[in-house]
C-alpha atoms as one frame of an Amber mdcrd trajectory, in Angstrom:
protein
  86.471 102.492 -64.767  87.178 104.691 -67.710  84.688 102.725 -69.787  81.963
 103.251 -67.164  82.581 107.045 -67.157  82.390 107.178 -70.911  79.109 105.308
 -70.952  77.530 107.687 -68.449  78.603 110.733 -70.409  77.280 109.374 -73.692
  73.927 108.533 -72.122  73.549 112.001 -70.704  74.485 113.612 -73.982  71.957
 111.490 -75.839  69.161 112.426 -73.454  69.969 116.148 -73.695  69.939 116.030
 -77.450  66.554 114.308 -77.481  65.017 116.897 -75.180  66.223 119.734 -77.389
  64.803 118.111 -80.494  61.431 117.514 -78.765  61.288 121.076 -77.629  61.943
 122.311 -81.065  59.300 120.056 -82.617  56.238 121.001 -80.376  55.486 124.574
 -79.695  54.088 125.497 -76.285  50.291 125.694 -76.154  49.730 123.968 -79.486
  47.100 121.176 -79.746  47.984 118.345 -82.002  46.135 115.154 -82.963  46.940
 112.158 -80.781  45.903 108.480 -81.036  45.188 106.380 -77.946  44.826 102.582
 -78.058  42.721 100.945 -75.240  42.964  97.170 -74.986  40.089  95.565 -73.094
  41.238  91.984 -73.479  44.470  92.486 -71.759  44.794  90.493 -68.564  47.020
  91.716 -65.911  48.622  88.946 -63.969  50.540  89.062 -60.793  53.136  86.453
 -60.109  52.223  84.016 -57.380  54.059  84.646 -54.234  54.383  81.948 -51.561
  52.487  82.692 -48.336  54.569  82.804 -45.329  53.137  80.767 -42.429  54.241
  81.655 -39.068  54.863  78.821 -36.668  52.720  78.575 -33.578  54.411  79.743
 -30.506  55.557  77.020 -28.233  53.272  76.794 -25.217  54.846  76.518 -21.877
  54.942  72.982 -20.501  52.661  72.374 -17.474  54.451  71.861 -14.293  53.995
  68.616 -12.431  51.647  68.407  -9.444  53.497  69.068  -6.329  53.012  67.054
  -3.177  50.978  68.745  -0.493  51.555  67.916   3.095  48.897  68.627   5.686
  49.404  68.737   9.362  46.471  67.668  11.527  46.379  68.745  15.094  44.044
  67.095  17.617  42.134  69.349  19.927  40.378  67.619  22.787  37.011  69.248
  23.592  34.769  68.292  26.448  31.439  68.111  24.533  28.496  65.807  25.101
  27.826  63.187  22.399  25.041  63.909  19.922  21.822  62.083  20.712  19.400
  61.284  17.842  15.797  60.447  18.561  13.708  58.744  15.850  10.101  59.788
  15.496   7.560  58.302  13.027   6.291  60.491  10.278   2.520  60.713  10.195
   1.553  60.560   6.536  -2.132  60.537   5.640  -2.909  57.398   3.625  -6.307
  56.236   2.444  -6.947  52.774   1.145  -8.601  52.719  -2.268 -12.346  52.564
  -2.029 -13.218  49.415  -3.952 -16.870  48.641  -4.440 -16.726  44.956  -3.585
 -20.056  43.317  -2.885 -20.167  39.640  -1.933 -23.729  39.107  -3.147 -25.464
  39.503  -6.525 -29.168  39.016  -7.318 -30.854  39.190 -10.714 -34.592  38.703
 -11.262 -36.747  39.132 -14.343 -39.823  38.010 -16.219 -40.829  37.739 -19.862
 -43.393  36.385 -22.272 -43.961  32.631 -22.679 -44.377  32.686 -18.856 -40.620
  32.830 -18.332 -39.389  33.793 -14.843 -35.651  34.339 -14.351 -33.637  34.072
 -11.134 -29.877  34.318 -10.728 -27.982  34.635  -7.451 -24.301  34.520  -6.493
 -22.455  34.922  -3.233 -18.688  34.854  -2.741 -16.012  35.894  -0.276 -14.400
  39.241  -1.076 -11.662  39.368   1.571  -8.243  37.842   0.989  -8.024  34.847
   3.289  -6.621  31.345   3.379 -10.044  29.959   2.516 -12.171  31.358  -0.301
 -15.600  30.190  -1.433 -18.465  31.001  -3.791 -22.077  29.861  -4.275 -24.361
  30.197  -7.283 -28.018  29.515  -8.044 -29.864  29.904 -11.320 -33.331  29.137
 -12.668 -35.164  29.971 -15.876 -38.291  28.318 -17.195 -40.736  28.751 -20.046
 -44.285  27.732 -19.146 -45.387  27.931 -22.762 -43.604  26.977 -25.944 -43.984
  27.264 -29.687 -46.241  24.204 -30.074 -49.560  23.771 -28.208 -48.591  26.082
 -25.365 -47.835  24.163 -22.173 -47.069  20.939 -24.058 -43.772  22.450 -25.236
 -42.621  23.950 -21.922 -39.020  23.994 -20.762 -37.130  24.585 -17.478 -33.501
  24.866 -16.342 -32.147  24.912 -12.782 -28.561  24.862 -11.505 -26.972  25.084
  -8.072 -23.398  24.686  -6.868 -20.397  26.062  -5.088 -16.597  26.199  -5.106
 -14.041  26.387  -2.306 -10.263  26.919  -2.288  -7.566  26.714   0.385  -4.371
  28.686  -0.273  -1.043  27.541   1.183   2.342  29.174   0.582   3.105  27.304
  -2.644  -0.075  25.531  -3.726  -3.874  25.718  -3.787  -6.313  22.953  -2.882
  -9.672  23.425  -4.602 -12.972  21.639  -4.947 -16.505  22.128  -6.146 -20.005
  20.684  -6.351 -22.550  21.290  -9.155 -26.110  20.077  -9.615 -28.178  20.908
 -12.661 -31.556  19.765 -13.892 -33.114  20.404 -17.301 -36.652  19.536 -18.273
 -37.659  19.252 -21.917 -40.901  18.259 -23.583 -40.832  15.936 -26.580 -43.088
  18.204 -28.648 -41.392  17.617 -32.012 -43.944  15.150 -33.354 -44.604  14.428
 -36.993 -47.261  16.940 -38.193 -49.563  14.076 -39.146 -49.833  13.108 -35.471
 -51.468  16.427 -34.592 -54.597  15.080 -36.213 -54.759  12.460 -33.464 -56.546
  14.037 -30.479 -55.344  11.273 -28.132 -51.667  12.010 -28.701 -49.899  13.177
 -25.522 -46.543  14.893 -25.285 -44.117  13.365 -22.782 -41.457  15.157 -20.745
 -37.892  14.206 -20.024 -35.903  15.421 -17.011 -32.109  15.348 -17.308 -30.262
  15.481 -13.977 -26.499  15.641 -13.407 -24.499  15.837 -10.189 -20.752  16.609
 -10.364 -18.117  16.788  -7.639 -14.417  17.600  -8.145 -11.278  18.196  -6.093
  -7.687  19.000  -7.003  -4.416  20.746  -6.294  -2.360  23.220  -8.332   0.653
  25.464  -7.962  -0.055  29.114  -7.237   2.836  31.088  -8.780   3.267  29.216
 -12.095   6.359  31.287 -12.950   9.106  28.922 -11.859  10.846  26.244 -13.902
   8.135  23.710 -13.049   4.394  23.893 -12.349   1.715  21.272 -11.895  -2.022
  20.702 -11.565  -4.107  17.608 -10.768  -7.817  16.901 -10.419 -10.184  14.037
  -9.634 -13.894  14.187 -10.510 -17.101  12.166 -10.315 -20.352  12.703 -12.253
 -23.719  10.980 -12.015 -26.221  11.489 -14.833 -29.685  10.097 -15.500 -32.893
  10.949 -17.336 -36.556  10.127 -16.761 -36.315   6.874 -18.675 -33.693   4.139
 -18.793 -30.546   6.178 -19.490 -28.002   6.744 -16.731 -24.237   7.149 -16.633
 -21.576   7.316 -13.930 -18.148   8.745 -14.688 -14.877   8.848 -12.724 -12.099
  11.040 -14.081  -8.450  11.657 -13.219  -6.354  14.317 -14.924  -2.961  15.883
 -14.299  -0.623  18.256 -16.139   2.967  19.248 -15.527   4.789  22.136 -17.217
   8.526  22.813 -17.277  10.442  25.852 -18.555  14.240  25.333 -18.737  14.721
  28.822 -20.258  12.823  31.589 -21.995  12.970  29.922 -25.426  12.010  26.356
 -24.514   9.088  24.959 -22.582   7.305  21.642 -22.383   4.340  19.955 -20.790
   2.911  16.493 -20.222  -0.808  15.876 -19.738  -2.338  12.639 -18.473  -6.059
  11.850 -18.285  -8.067   8.755 -17.425 -11.868   8.359 -17.543 -14.104   5.405
 -16.913 -17.864   5.557 -17.600 -20.672   3.075 -17.003 -23.540   3.989 -19.352
 -26.799   2.055 -19.187 -29.730   2.378 -21.536 -32.472   0.298 -23.058 -30.605
  -2.768 -24.302 -27.149  -1.255 -23.695 -24.774  -1.536 -20.737 -20.992  -1.384
 -20.826 -17.920  -0.084 -19.035 -15.943   2.310 -21.208 -12.379   3.463 -20.499
 -10.326   6.279 -21.983  -6.635   6.876 -21.232  -4.480   9.557 -22.876  -0.911
  10.852 -22.529  -0.048  14.094 -24.323   3.642  15.165 -24.186   4.526  18.406
 -25.974   7.661  20.517 -26.440   7.545  24.145 -27.634  10.281  26.480 -28.917
  10.131  30.239 -29.484  12.690  32.401 -31.296  11.542  35.966 -31.728   8.271
  35.847 -33.636   8.722  32.199 -34.659   6.893  29.562 -32.590   6.996  25.815
 -33.025   5.620  22.959 -30.955   5.841  19.207 -31.426   4.045  16.552 -29.451
   2.228  13.234 -29.480  -1.301  12.190 -28.562  -1.219   8.644 -27.212  -4.767
   7.390 -26.610  -6.166   4.037 -25.538  -9.950   3.406 -25.531 -11.951   0.169
 -25.485 -14.934   0.924 -27.758 -16.084  -2.140 -29.704 -15.814  -1.416 -33.416
 -15.929  -3.907 -36.225 -12.504  -4.671 -37.744 -10.764  -2.699 -35.004  -7.053
  -3.569 -35.018  -6.041  -2.162 -31.638  -7.283  -0.056 -28.741  -4.046   1.970
 -28.717  -3.497   4.871 -31.144  -0.684   7.390 -31.681  -1.213  10.749 -33.392
   1.219  13.602 -34.112   0.608  17.111 -32.845   2.679  19.649 -34.797   2.044
  23.401 -34.799   4.041  26.326 -36.186   3.514  30.052 -36.633   5.597  33.004
 -37.757   4.607  36.656 -37.528   6.487  38.524 -40.256   5.081  41.830 -39.072
   2.224  43.063 -36.979   0.059  43.168 -40.102   0.782  39.669 -41.441   1.737
  36.233 -40.191   0.994  32.615 -40.968   0.308  29.441 -38.968  -0.063  25.731
 -39.668  -1.039  22.529 -37.895  -0.897  18.786 -38.487  -2.482  16.717 -35.746
  -4.845  13.893 -34.820  -6.755  12.804 -31.731  -9.614  10.800 -30.262 -12.656
  12.880 -29.275 -14.279  11.391 -26.187 -18.075  11.073 -26.410 -20.442  10.216
 -23.561 -24.195  10.086 -23.241 -24.003  13.297 -21.189 -22.051  15.097 -23.931
 -24.592  13.952 -26.552 -27.629  15.279 -24.640 -25.804  18.585 -24.111 -25.785
  18.934 -27.901 -29.245  17.513 -28.554 -31.505  17.254 -25.462 -34.162  15.322
 -27.406 -32.030  12.191 -27.691 -33.846   8.903 -27.128 -32.525   5.426 -26.325
 -29.134   4.683 -27.843 -27.814   1.345 -29.006 -24.111   2.135 -28.807 -21.799
   4.947 -27.704 -18.610   5.475 -29.713 -15.757   7.946 -29.597 -14.900   9.919
 -32.732 -11.467   9.199 -34.218  -9.821  12.176 -35.886  -7.209  10.470 -38.059
  -5.633  13.756 -39.128  -6.203  17.468 -39.339  -4.241  19.647 -41.766  -4.707
  23.392 -41.347  -3.008  26.510 -42.630  -3.854  30.178 -42.586  -2.881  33.804
 -42.069  -3.558  36.314 -39.319  -2.580  39.806 -38.250  -3.760  43.225 -37.198
  -3.451  46.745 -38.528  -4.013  50.275 -37.249  -4.245  48.789 -33.743  -7.995
  48.434 -34.258  -8.589  45.669 -36.828  -7.516  42.065 -36.548  -8.188  39.227
 -38.970  -7.701  35.478 -39.300  -8.363  33.131 -42.226  -7.702  29.397 -42.448
  -8.352  26.285 -44.499  -8.370  22.830 -42.940  -9.119  19.265 -43.962  -9.991
  16.603 -41.363 -10.613  12.880 -41.647 -12.859  11.149 -39.091 -13.966   7.649
 -38.176 -17.225   7.102 -36.275 -18.450  10.666 -36.715 -21.823  10.943 -34.948
 -25.105  12.329 -36.339 -28.641  12.751 -34.944 -31.603  11.412 -36.916 -35.334
  11.210 -36.207 -36.879   7.859 -35.381 -39.063   6.852 -38.334 -39.267   3.033
 -38.188 -42.447   2.834 -40.290 -44.350   5.367 -42.398 -47.581   4.950 -40.462
 -49.531   7.480 -38.357 -49.016   7.408 -34.630 -45.297   6.658 -34.660 -43.255
   8.558 -32.039 -40.946  10.735 -34.081 -40.056  12.983 -31.173 -36.953  11.009
 -30.179 -33.630  11.236 -31.951 -31.219   8.368 -32.450 -27.467   8.220 -32.908
 -25.942   7.033 -36.172 -22.253   6.903 -37.128 -20.385   7.250 -40.401 -17.356
   5.018 -40.881 -15.186   7.470 -42.876 -15.963  11.180 -43.114 -13.838  13.908
 -44.667 -14.680  17.474 -43.668 -13.351  20.429 -45.660 -13.635  23.772 -43.853
 -12.868  27.382 -44.820 -13.186  29.939 -42.028 -12.426  33.591 -41.513 -12.613
  36.060 -38.652 -12.613  39.857 -38.590 -12.636  41.998 -35.469 -12.731  45.719
 -34.787 -12.301  47.696 -31.573 -12.798  51.430 -31.217 -11.551  52.418 -27.769
 -13.944  51.161 -25.088 -16.997  52.435 -26.939 -17.505  49.828 -29.659 -16.220
  46.341 -30.412 -17.252  43.970 -33.182 -16.408  40.360 -34.018 -17.432  38.312
 -37.058 -16.796  34.725 -38.152 -17.706  32.816 -41.315 -17.470  29.017 -41.702
 -18.020  27.009 -44.882 -18.232  23.188 -44.688 -18.193  20.366 -47.189 -18.728
  16.726 -46.148 -17.566  13.631 -47.970 -19.586  10.794 -46.427 -18.878   7.075
 -46.244 -21.912   4.999 -45.260 -24.377   7.773 -44.407 -26.447   9.397 -47.131
 -26.015  12.977 -45.816 -24.377  14.828 -42.940 -27.604  14.867 -40.945 -28.251
  18.123 -39.059 -24.762  19.447 -39.801 -24.634  22.995 -41.265 -22.848  23.731
 -44.518 -22.287  27.373 -43.572 -22.415  29.586 -40.478 -22.066  33.335 -40.052
 -21.961  35.204 -36.737 -21.725  38.915 -35.919 -21.295  40.152 -32.340 -21.481
  43.856 -31.470 -20.974  45.600 -28.145 -21.587  49.333 -27.685 -21.159  51.616
 -24.672 -22.775  54.859 -25.875 -22.844  56.496 -22.437 -21.350  55.686 -19.071
 -23.249  52.904 -17.358 -25.102  51.664 -20.468 -24.014  48.483 -22.257 -25.771
  47.343 -25.452 -25.141  44.063 -27.263 -26.452  43.039 -30.679 -25.703  39.528
 -31.962 -26.755  38.062 -35.290 -26.399  34.333 -36.019 -27.035  32.588 -39.338
 -26.925  28.855 -40.036 -27.841  27.152 -43.311 -27.610  23.955 -45.296 -29.191
  21.721 -42.632 -30.599  18.410 -43.844 -32.662  15.981 -41.753 -33.359  12.321
 -42.349 -37.001  11.553 -43.092 -38.830   8.292 -43.727 -37.104   5.204 -45.098
 -38.241   5.003 -48.716 -37.649   1.234 -48.915 -38.932   0.050 -45.540 -42.143
  -1.227 -47.148 -40.008  -4.007 -48.607 -38.314  -4.770 -45.300 -34.991  -3.304
 -46.410 -33.082  -0.245 -45.316 -32.598   1.898 -48.353 -32.316   5.596 -49.194
 -34.042   7.982 -46.860 -36.149  11.012 -47.507 -33.940  14.129 -47.298 -35.705
  17.017 -45.552 -34.076  20.396 -46.142 -34.484  22.765 -43.212 -34.822  26.510
 -43.643 -31.977  28.885 -42.920 -31.799  29.902 -39.280 -31.594  33.655 -38.619
 -31.498  34.758 -34.986 -31.109  38.367 -33.832 -30.377  38.928 -30.133 -30.457
  42.284 -28.357 -29.342  42.944 -24.785 -29.112  46.153 -22.759 -27.877  46.795
 -19.212 -27.996  50.154 -17.489 -26.196  50.778 -14.196 -28.369  53.098 -12.137
 -25.992  53.128  -9.171 -23.232  51.020  -7.691 -25.817  48.602  -6.383 -28.788
  48.657  -8.747 -29.152  48.109 -12.484 -31.894  47.272 -14.971 -31.684  44.966
 -17.993 -33.686  43.915 -21.023 -33.127  40.996 -23.419 -34.689  39.982 -26.690
 -34.190  36.720 -28.590 -35.331  35.806 -32.090 -36.227  39.427 -32.759 -36.787
  38.581 -36.440 -39.538  36.143 -35.348 -38.145  33.421 -37.585 -39.548  29.914
 -37.654 -36.120  28.581 -36.823 -35.767  24.793 -36.697 -32.448  23.381 -35.522
 -33.837  19.843 -35.146 -36.518  18.408 -37.417 -40.083  19.022 -36.104 -38.742
  21.193 -33.264 -39.409  24.859 -34.106 -38.163  27.340 -31.518 -40.094  30.078
 -29.767 -40.888  33.313 -31.606 -39.988  36.782 -30.358 -39.010  36.391 -26.746
 -38.610  39.410 -24.464 -37.529  39.514 -20.854 -36.678  42.357 -18.490 -35.775
  42.830 -14.869 -33.488  44.327 -12.252 -30.213  43.321 -10.622 -28.840  44.207
  -7.213 -25.489  43.917  -5.443 -25.397  43.447  -1.697
């Protein structure tokens, strides 16, 4: 304690002494020089102090839900029971006004003395029995060669009827058609003969059919069957009767798998000058298809039996594969492929549908397609354009061709008739492409290009077969009620068989090859709807006035115009 008192006294004495000395050194009011040092780089730091976090207050715990007890008291009131009366609501409802007319009539007339008549009548009310009738006629009193000697006429008449039950439909139909052609395609040297007369040929066919099919076609199984009969004859010796049976059943176990089996049987009895035979054709075609997303695959067999007499024929029974696959990577691009084979059934009626100037035939043969290998791409873009391109190679036996009859190179020979010839082994290489465009409902366009190459066996050329084809179809609706169509068809590379160059020696040797000009056909059609019942139309064929010749010595008509009116009733 004494030491602490001494220390305090010494400190106070020292401070007093210092103050006296300082007072003696500086006089009051005197200004003296002073020096101040300012340090800019000095950093003042404050010691870090821990932040104090306050704890959250403890919330009060919710109280449990208490049980509520209600007391219900019954009060008996003498009131009458409520009576409800139902009344219908009158809502105005109008059935849609559909302009359904059972009848249609179309008449017209054009150059080459060509009247046109078309009529249809059908039932428009939903009933158990439905029917339709049709009638058509168009003739050309004059043709491209010597006026009336190259005339032409076409007439057809028929009807269809159907009976609808709960689960199936029974249908039938009758058709009769008659076509008259003049054999005006004579060798030009025969025009020098004033006694030469052109003959006509009338082709008549009567067909009747009946069948049954399922109506819904959405269940796990559906079916369809049909029986038919056709009688065909011409003005000469050719006639043919055909009886056909066909049936198809489809089954769908689930959404990814489906299958079908088709069976067909045909028997024909063709007769011609020096030819008469009963031909049969029987085919079974089972097929199974699978779909997974955008991938589709189908596998099947074509089992065909036919009794055509061919030299060195091993068997009447043939089996061909039928494989198809496609995959759409995107809407703009996808690919497809096929490997298949089949037997194409040919009859005298099918031949005259392709070439109506066919003369007597020595033999009718089916065409055997040993294989077909095809691959290509397809897709669409901008929801307006779609395209398709493919390459395929096919191998055929007994491929048919039409050739002119030139037995001897002497004047007066009838070269107006065509004959059938067959090639034993033919390989056809084809490149094709399609391009389509649709702009709303105003304009649509479709184009297709085909390139062909033929590797022949016994025949010198692919007679009357084109090496290239190009088609453009346009449809325009510029204003409401007006429909305009413009179609352009090109076909080139046609070669016809001329005279036998070695027949003077009694041998069949190389033939004269006649190259036909390129066919260019422009078609224009216009229909204008005046009202719901009346309309006018105009058509023009071969607008380019080309000397088109599809068959040797048979040029077609020049510019052909026809116009008329149509009516609904």
